[in-house]
C-alpha positions as CSV (number, residue, x, y, z in Angstrom):
1,M,2.5,40.0,-10.1
2,K,5.9,40.5,-9.9
3,K,5.5,44.3,-7.5
4,G,7.4,46.2,-10.6
5,L,3.8,45.2,-13.0
6,L,1.5,47.1,-11.1
7,P,1.8,50.7,-11.4
8,I,2.4,49.8,-15.2
9,L,-1.1,48.1,-15.5
10,I,-3.2,50.7,-13.3
11,A,-1.3,53.7,-15.7
12,I,-3.0,51.5,-18.7
13,M,-6.1,50.7,-17.2
14,S,-6.0,55.3,-17.0
15,A,-5.3,55.5,-19.9
16,I,-7.9,53.3,-21.6
17,Y,-10.7,54.5,-19.1
18,I,-9.3,58.2,-20.0
19,F,-9.3,58.5,-23.3
20,I,-10.7,55.2,-24.8
21,I,-14.3,54.9,-22.9
22,P,-16.6,56.1,-24.7
23,Q,-19.2,58.4,-22.6
24,E,-22.1,55.4,-23.4
25,P,-22.9,53.0,-22.1
26,V,-23.2,54.3,-18.1
27,A,-22.1,50.8,-17.1
28,V,-19.2,49.7,-19.4
29,K,-18.3,53.2,-18.3
30,I,-18.7,53.0,-14.5
31,I,-17.2,49.5,-15.0
32,F,-14.0,50.6,-17.2
33,K,-13.8,54.4,-14.5
34,L,-13.2,51.2,-10.8
35,I,-10.7,49.1,-12.8
36,P,-7.6,51.6,-11.7
37,M,-9.1,52.5,-8.3
38,I,-9.4,48.5,-7.8
39,L,-5.7,48.0,-8.8
40,I,-4.4,51.1,-6.5
41,I,-6.4,49.8,-4.2
42,V,-4.4,46.4,-5.0
43,Y,-1.0,47.7,-5.0
44,A,-2.0,49.0,-1.7
45,F,-2.8,46.0,0.0
46,R,0.5,45.1,-1.5
47,Q,1.9,48.0,1.0
48,L,0.8,46.8,4.5
49,P,3.1,45.1,6.8
50,A,1.8,41.2,8.4
51,K,0.9,43.4,11.1
52,P,-0.5,46.9,9.9
53,P,-1.2,49.5,11.8
54,L,-4.5,51.1,12.4
55,S,-3.0,54.0,10.1
56,M,-1.9,51.8,7.2
57,R,-5.8,50.3,7.5
58,L,-7.5,53.1,8.2
59,I,-6.4,54.3,4.9
60,L,-6.6,51.7,2.8
61,I,-10.4,51.9,4.1
62,G,-10.0,55.3,2.3
63,L,-9.6,54.1,-0.8
64,C,-12.6,51.8,-0.4
65,F,-13.9,54.7,0.1
66,C,-14.0,56.9,-2.4
67,M,-14.0,53.6,-4.9
68,L,-17.7,53.3,-4.0
69,G,-17.5,57.6,-4.8
70,D,-15.9,56.4,-8.4
71,A,-19.9,54.6,-8.9
72,F,-22.1,56.9,-6.6
73,I,-21.3,60.4,-8.7
74,A,-22.2,58.4,-12.0
75,V,-25.4,57.6,-10.9
76,S,-26.3,60.2,-8.1
77,F,-23.5,63.8,-7.6
78,I,-24.6,64.2,-3.9
79,A,-24.5,59.5,-2.6
80,G,-20.8,60.9,-4.4
81,L,-19.9,63.4,-2.8
82,G,-20.6,61.9,0.1
83,A,-19.4,58.8,-0.4
84,F,-16.2,60.9,-0.9
85,L,-16.3,62.5,1.9
86,V,-16.2,59.2,4.3
87,G,-13.9,58.4,2.0
88,H,-11.2,61.4,3.4
89,V,-12.4,61.1,7.3
90,F,-10.7,58.1,6.9
91,Y,-7.2,59.7,4.8
92,V,-7.8,62.3,8.0
93,T,-7.5,59.9,10.8
94,G,-5.0,57.8,9.3
95,F,-3.2,61.4,8.6
96,M,-3.7,62.7,11.8
97,K,-2.0,58.8,13.0
98,Q,1.5,59.7,11.2
99,S,1.3,63.3,11.8
100,R,4.9,64.2,13.1
101,M,3.3,68.2,14.2
102,K,6.2,69.7,12.1
103,K,6.5,73.8,12.4
104,W,6.3,74.1,8.9
105,S,3.4,72.2,8.6
106,I,1.1,74.3,10.7
107,R,1.3,77.0,9.3
108,A,1.0,75.0,5.6
109,A,-3.0,76.0,7.0
110,V,-2.8,79.3,5.9
111,P,-2.3,78.5,2.2
112,I,-4.5,75.7,2.7
113,A,-7.7,78.3,4.3
114,L,-6.5,80.8,1.8
115,Y,-7.5,78.9,-1.3
116,S,-10.2,77.1,-0.4
117,F,-11.6,80.8,0.0
118,I,-11.6,82.1,-2.3
119,I,-12.3,78.7,-4.9
120,G,-15.6,78.5,-2.1
121,W,-16.5,81.8,-2.1
122,Q,-16.9,80.8,-5.8
123,L,-18.4,77.7,-6.4
124,I,-21.1,78.8,-3.2
125,S,-22.0,81.9,-5.5
126,S,-22.3,80.6,-8.6
127,L,-24.0,77.4,-7.3
128,L,-26.5,80.0,-5.6
129,A,-26.7,82.6,-9.2
130,G,-27.9,78.8,-10.3
131,G,-30.2,78.0,-8.5
132,N,-28.4,74.9,-6.8
133,D,-29.2,76.0,-3.2
134,P,-29.3,72.1,-1.7
135,L,-26.0,71.5,-2.8
136,V,-24.4,74.5,-1.5
137,I,-23.5,72.9,2.4
138,P,-22.6,69.9,1.3
139,V,-20.9,71.9,-0.5
140,I,-19.3,73.7,2.2
141,A,-19.1,70.6,4.6
142,Y,-16.9,68.4,1.2
143,M,-14.3,71.2,0.9
144,L,-14.1,71.7,4.4
145,V,-13.0,68.1,4.4
146,I,-10.8,67.6,2.1
147,S,-9.4,70.5,3.0
148,L,-8.7,68.9,6.0
149,M,-7.1,66.1,4.9
150,A,-4.6,68.4,2.2
151,L,-3.0,69.9,5.6
152,S,-3.1,66.4,7.4
153,A,-0.9,65.3,5.0
154,I,1.2,67.7,4.7
155,M,1.8,67.3,9.2
156,T,2.6,63.5,8.0
157,G,6.1,64.7,6.9
158,N,5.5,61.9,4.5
159,K,5.9,63.4,0.2
160,W,3.5,60.7,-0.6
161,A,0.9,61.4,0.6
162,I,1.5,65.8,0.1
163,A,1.7,64.9,-3.2
164,G,-1.8,62.7,-3.8
165,S,-3.7,64.7,-1.0
166,L,-2.8,68.1,-3.1
167,L,-3.2,66.1,-6.2
168,F,-6.5,65.2,-5.4
169,V,-8.0,69.1,-4.1
170,L,-6.7,70.0,-7.6
171,S,-8.8,67.7,-9.2
172,D,-11.7,68.6,-7.0
173,T,-11.6,72.1,-8.1
174,I,-11.6,70.9,-11.9
175,L,-14.3,69.0,-11.4
176,S,-16.5,71.5,-9.1
177,W,-15.3,74.7,-11.3
178,N,-16.5,73.1,-15.1
179,M,-19.5,71.5,-13.0
180,F,-21.4,75.2,-11.4
181,V,-19.0,77.7,-12.8
182,S,-17.5,77.8,-16.2
183,N,-16.4,74.8,-18.4
184,I,-12.6,73.7,-19.0
185,P,-11.3,72.6,-21.5
186,I,-10.0,69.0,-22.3
187,S,-11.3,68.6,-18.2
188,D,-11.7,65.0,-18.0
189,V,-8.5,64.4,-18.8
190,L,-7.1,66.8,-16.5
191,I,-9.7,65.4,-13.8
192,M,-9.0,61.9,-14.4
193,T,-5.8,62.3,-14.2
194,T,-4.8,63.6,-11.7
195,Y,-7.5,62.1,-9.0
196,Y,-6.0,58.6,-10.2
197,S,-2.6,60.2,-10.2
198,A,-3.3,61.6,-6.5
199,Q,-5.1,57.8,-5.8
200,F,-2.0,56.2,-6.3
201,L,-0.2,58.3,-4.8
202,I,-2.5,58.0,-1.7
203,A,-1.6,53.9,-1.2
204,G,2.9,53.9,-2.4
205,S,2.8,56.1,1.3
206,L,1.9,53.8,3.1
207,S,5.4,52.0,2.2
208,S,6.4,55.2,2.8
209,F,5.3,55.1,6.8
210,Q,6.9,51.1,7.2
211,Q,9.9,52.9,5.9
212,I,10.3,55.3,8.8
213,K,9.1,53.7,10.9
214,E,11.4,50.3,10.4
215,R,14.3,53.6,10.9
216,I,13.1,54.7,13.7
217,V,12.2,51.6,15.7
């Protein structure tokens, strides 16, 4: 397959899942939900050099765990949340190994922390009010990790990684707000378009990391 055709196929399969596939049967929905992620992982793999550094391999593993999260969350919210949390840990580790530690990157911790606090406070309040106390700790842990993921991506200075991480945060914000706080119109479309875009951009960042490394060398 030509390199330029794979992103088009990813977009087509994503659109099919988002706009065409019905809610039932669940098994069919899960299969079509995973197809774009499988293609994104293939796309990421094709960005790797012959001997990829550990940072790139960690990001690729993160993509795989997120794909597992896509499957698990359809049957168990906690299981899905756990898989995504592990995926973000791999993203954080991979991005940190690519970090260039610029001052403006470190300053990004302030707005990220403020955003996480405001959204987190509302989510936790809604969870407690709705009698979902067992979810409070997992949700707090997940928010801390995804916030660290966004910060670590910013610290790489890689535009693809930064855009992908911020879209991931946005996608999860819409998802959690819609689940626990209040209904958001066309939430399914907003969640999945931002999610697939985020994962595609993170996958694409592997090529950018390689180009930066080649310029340095």
